[in-house]
RODRENFI-899873 format. One record per residue (C-alpha): z, y, x. Coordinates in steps of 0.2 Angstrom, whole numbers, plus 5000, padded with zeros to 4 digits. Each point is the difference from the previous one (the first is absolute). Layout:
BEGIN
ZYX...
END
This chain:
BEGIN
500050005000499550175007501050154997500550175007501450114998499550184995500950135010501050144991498850145001498449905003498450044991499549854989498250015007500749975017501149864994498549924991499050015016501349915010500249864987498149974999499949995019501549885001499249904985498349995009500849955017501049864991498449914995500549974982498450044992499049905013501149854997499850024981498150005001500049855011501149904988499150054984498249955006499449845007498849995014499149835004500549945018498250015006499950184995501750035008499349925017498550114999501050164997501249955015498449985011499450174995501750085003500149925017498250065005500550184995501649995009499149945016498750134998501350144998500949945016498449995010499650184995501750065005499849915017498350085002500750174997501449985012498949975015
END
């Protein structure tokens, strides 16, 4: 359960922004979406392969920039 304590003279918009940030970082929405939808194992493997290629490409481009 994600929660924040609102300070005494804190603006409600600022408190809401803090809550949203904490909620996003906790991964609750991501977990919810993952549990509510079913993906076939073959599609999961394909997506994992695509993610790893992107990650490797990103790492390679960072290495190239550094020198």
